[in-house]
Every structure is written in C-alpha cells, then in structure tokens.
KEKE-3310 file (N, C-alpha, C; in steps of 0.2 Angstrom, whole numbers, plus 5000, padded with zeros to 4 digits):
npx = (5191:5179:5167:5148:5137:5129:5117:5106:5093:5091:5079:5071:5077:5069:5059:5047:5043:5049:5043:5029:5033:5036:5025:5017:5024:5023:5008:4994:4984:4983:4974:4973:4967:4971:4982:4990:4984:4991:5005:5006:5007:5005:4992:4995:5010:5011:5004:5014:5023:5020:5018:5028:5034:5026:5028:5042:5037:5034:5024:5006:4990:4972:4959:4942:4926:4915:4902:4898:4909:4925:4941:4955:4966:4983:4994:5008:5020:5029:5040:5042:5042:5054:5064:5064:5064:5080:5087:5084:5093:5106:5107:5108:5120:5128:5126:5133:5144:5149:5151:5158)
npy = (4982:4980:4987:4982:4987:4982:4977:4989:5000:5014:5017:5016:5028:5038:5048:5048:5036:5027:5026:5022:5007:5005:5002:4995:4982:4981:4980:4970:4979:4995:5009:5024:5036:5035:5031:5043:5054:5047:5049:5063:5069:5079:5074:5075:5072:5059:5050:5051:5046:5032:5029:5028:5014:5007:5006:5000:4985:4984:4988:4983:4987:4992:4996:5001:5000:5007:5011:5018:5027:5031:5021:5016:5003:4999:4986:4976:4967:4951:4954:4968:4968:4959:4966:4979:4971:4968:4979:4986:4978:4981:4993:4992:4985:4995:5004:4996:4995:5008:5008:5004)
npz = (5039:5025:5016:5013:5007:4996:4998:5001:4997:4986:4985:4996:5003:5003:5014:5013:5006:5013:5027:5023:5016:5030:5038:5027:5027:5044:5044:5034:5026:5019:5017:5005:5010:5026:5024:5021:5031:5042:5040:5037:5025:5008:4998:4982:4985:4993:4981:4972:4978:4982:4968:4963:4972:4968:4952:4956:4960:4974:4979:4980:4971:4975:4968:4974:4977:4991:4998:4987:4984:4983:4984:4990:4990:5000:4998:5003:4992:4992:4984:4988:5002:5005:4999:5007:5019:5018:5015:5028:5034:5026:5032:5045:5047:5044:5052:5063:5060:5059:5073:5079)
capx = (5183:5176:5158:5145:5129:5126:5107:5105:5089:5092:5071:5071:5081:5063:5056:5038:5041:5053:5036:5025:5034:5036:5016:5014:5026:5018:4999:4991:4985:4981:4971:4976:4968:4972:4991:4990:4984:4994:5012:5005:5007:4996:4991:5003:5018:5010:5002:5020:5029:5016:5017:5038:5035:5019:5033:5047:5033:5037:5016:5001:4986:4966:4954:4935:4920:4916:4893:4896:4914:4932:4944:4962:4972:4991:4998:5016:5021:5035:5047:5042:5046:5062:5069:5064:5072:5087:5089:5086:5101:5113:5106:5110:5127:5132:5126:5136:5152:5150:5149:5168)
capy = (4977:4984:4990:4981:4991:4980:4976:4995:5002:5019:5018:5018:5033:5044:5047:5046:5026:5021:5026:5020:5000:5001:5004:4990:4975:4977:4978:4969:4984:5002:5015:5030:5043:5032:5034:5051:5055:5045:5049:5070:5071:5080:5071:5072:5068:5052:5047:5051:5041:5024:5026:5022:5009:5002:5003:4996:4979:4983:4986:4982:4994:4989:5001:4996:5006:5008:5015:5024:5031:5027:5018:5015:5001:4996:4980:4974:4963:4948:4955:4971:4964:4956:4972:4981:4968:4968:4987:4986:4976:4986:4999:4988:4984:5002:5008:4993:5000:5017:5011:5002)
capz = (5036:5018:5021:5011:5005:4990:4999:5001:4991:4985:4983:5002:5004:5002:5021:5015:5004:5019:5031:5019:5019:5036:5038:5025:5031:5051:5041:5031:5021:5021:5013:5005:5015:5032:5026:5023:5038:5047:5036:5034:5019:5003:4991:4977:4988:4993:4977:4969:4981:4981:4962:4964:4975:4963:4947:4958:4962:4982:4983:4973:4972:4973:4966:4974:4981:4995:4999:4982:4986:4978:4992:4986:4996:4997:4999:5000:4991:4994:4982:4993:5009:5005:5000:5013:5024:5012:5016:5034:5035:5028:5038:5053:5047:5041:5061:5067:5055:5063:5080:5078)
cpx = (5179:5168:5154:5139:5127:5118:5105:5100:5087:5084:5069:5071:5076:5060:5049:5037:5045:5048:5031:5025:5035:5029:5015:5016:5021:5010:4997:4990:4982:4978:4974:4976:4972:4981:4993:4990:4987:5001:5012:5006:5002:4996:4994:5009:5015:5005:5008:5024:5026:5015:5023:5037:5030:5026:5037:5044:5033:5029:5011:4994:4980:4963:4946:4931:4917:4908:4895:4903:4921:4935:4950:4967:4976:4991:5005:5015:5030:5039:5048:5047:5053:5067:5072:5068:5076:5088:5088:5094:5105:5113:5109:5119:5130:5134:5132:5143:5154:5152:5156:5174)
cpy = (4982:4986:4989:4984:4987:4979:4984:4998:5009:5020:5020:5028:5041:5046:5044:5037:5021:5021:5019:5010:5000:5000:4995:4980:4975:4976:4975:4974:4988:5007:5020:5036:5042:5033:5040:5054:5055:5048:5061:5074:5074:5072:5070:5068:5062:5048:5048:5046:5030:5027:5025:5017:5005:4999:4997:4987:4977:4982:4984:4986:4991:4993:4999:5004:5003:5012:5022:5027:5028:5025:5016:5011:4996:4987:4979:4968:4960:4951:4960:4973:4961:4961:4976:4979:4969:4976:4988:4984:4979:4990:4998:4988:4991:5004:5004:4993:5004:5017:5009:5009)
cpz = (5031:5022:5015:5011:4997:4992:5002:4995:4992:4985:4988:5005:5004:5010:5018:5010:5011:5023:5030:5021:5025:5037:5035:5027:5039:5049:5034:5025:5021:5016:5013:5009:5023:5030:5024:5026:5043:5046:5037:5030:5014:4999:4986:4979:4987:4987:4971:4970:4979:4973:4961:4966:4972:4958:4949:4959:4969:4985:4976:4977:4970:4972:4969:4976:4985:5000:4992:4983:4987:4984:4988:4991:4993:5000:4998:4997:4993:4993:4987:5000:5009:5004:5005:5019:5024:5016:5023:5036:5033:5027:5044:5055:5045:5049:5065:5065:5059:5070:5082:5079)
residu = (MET:ALA:LEU:ASP:LEU:SER:LEU:TYR:ASP:LYS:VAL:PHE:GLU:ASN:ARG:VAL:ARG:LEU:GLN:VAL:MET:SER:ILE:LEU:VAL:ALA:ASN:ASP:GLU:TYR:ASP:PHE:ASN:SER:LEU:LYS:GLU:LEU:LEU:GLU:VAL:THR:ASP:GLY:ASN:LEU:ALA:SER:ASN:LEU:LYS:THR:LEU:GLU:LYS:GLU:GLY:TYR:ILE:THR:VAL:GLU:LYS:ARG:PHE:ILE:ASP:ARG:LYS:PRO:ASN:THR:ARG:TYR:ARG:ARG:THR:GLU:GLN:GLY:LYS:LYS:ALA:PHE:GLU:ASN:HIS:LEU:THR:ALA:LEU:GLU:SER:LEU:ILE:ARG:GLN:GLN:GLY:ARG)
# end
C-alpha cells in the first residue's frame, strides 16, 4: 500500500510553528510574551516563525495597547486549523503505516 502524504504540510516541520499551532488550536488566542515564555524561545525566533504562519494565512495578528503597553495577540484561522488537522492526519497515517 502506497503512503499518501498529500496532507503533509512542510510549514509544520519546524518545531516552533508546530507548537504555536498546537497552542492556538487549543486556545482562542495567545499573546506574544505568553507564547515566548511557554515555548522558551527568543523574541526573534518566535517572531520569524509567527510571520511565516501569518504569511501562510494560518494565523491572524491583532496589535493593541493595554495600559499604554503594546500587546500583540494571535489567533488561528479556519484555514490554519484545517491545515494543522490535515498535517496531523498525515502524521498519524505515516505512524500507522510504519507500524505494519
């Protein structure tokens, strides 16, 4: 039986992007500092990976001020949720195939 990886998404090969999407699928939104702390990554690393997810249309960004301090929040899009679910389906298929 041939292995079908058509649902596999190379965007999620990166650990940080995979973790960000896991967080945003499980939560309505998350802010930059909370993501940085949870994932234990640098500002630059997180920012570049968030930019990639935004360019793909997988997340949206909302910038606002809270008590005069900038606050950037992220949400997953429906497209991002579907891409993430498809990626997980492809990984599950790969794991089942390897177990045979």
